N, C-alpha and C positions, 0 to 999 in steps of 0.2 A: 740129257738130251744131247744127241748130236747134233754138229754144225747142218747137216741136210735137213733134220727135223725142225730146225730152227728156221731155215731158210722156206720149208715148205707150210710152216706156221704162218711166216709173216707173208707168204703169197696169198694164203689162204685169207686172212684177215684183210688184206689189199684187196682181194678180188669181192669179197664180201661188202666191203665199203663202197666199192665202185658200182657193183650191180644194186646196192640199196640207194646211192646216188642217183643212178639211172632210171629206178623205179620212179623216185620223187620227180625227176626232171620230166618224165614222160606225163606226169599228170598236171604239170604246170609248164606249159610251152613257152612262158614268158622267160624263163630262166635262160633258155637257150641264146637270148639277146647279148647276155653276159659273156664276155670273152673269156675271164677267168674260169667259167664252167667248161669251156673246150679245153683250155689249158689244163686244168685239173684231171679231166678225163683223159687226155694225153698221157701226162705224168704218172696217173696210177697206173694205165694200160702197160706203159713202158717199163714200169716198176714190177709189174705182174710178168711181162716178158722176159726182163733181165733175170728175175729168180728163176724161173721156169728153165731158162736156158743153164743157170749153174747148176740146177738139180739134175738137168740131162747130162751135163758134163761130168758131175760127180758120179752118175750111174755109168757112164761109159768106162771111166777111169778105173772103177770099181771091177767091171767086167773085164779090164784089160784091154778094151779097144782104143785105138788112137781117137783122140780129140782133134 
C-alpha cells in the first residue's frame, strides 16, 4: 500500500464516521446542545480536508506541476 492509498483510506473512514454521526444527530436534535458535538464535527471535517489536500498535492507533484 502506498502512502497515498493510506491517506485515502483514512480520509474515507473519517468521512464515513462523520456522515454516520451527522445522520444520528439529525434524528436527535438535542445532541446539538452539546458543545462537544460541534467540536467533533469541526475536527473530523478539518481532518478530511487536510487529508484531501495532501492527496491533491501528491497528485500534482506526480504530474510535475508546482504546488
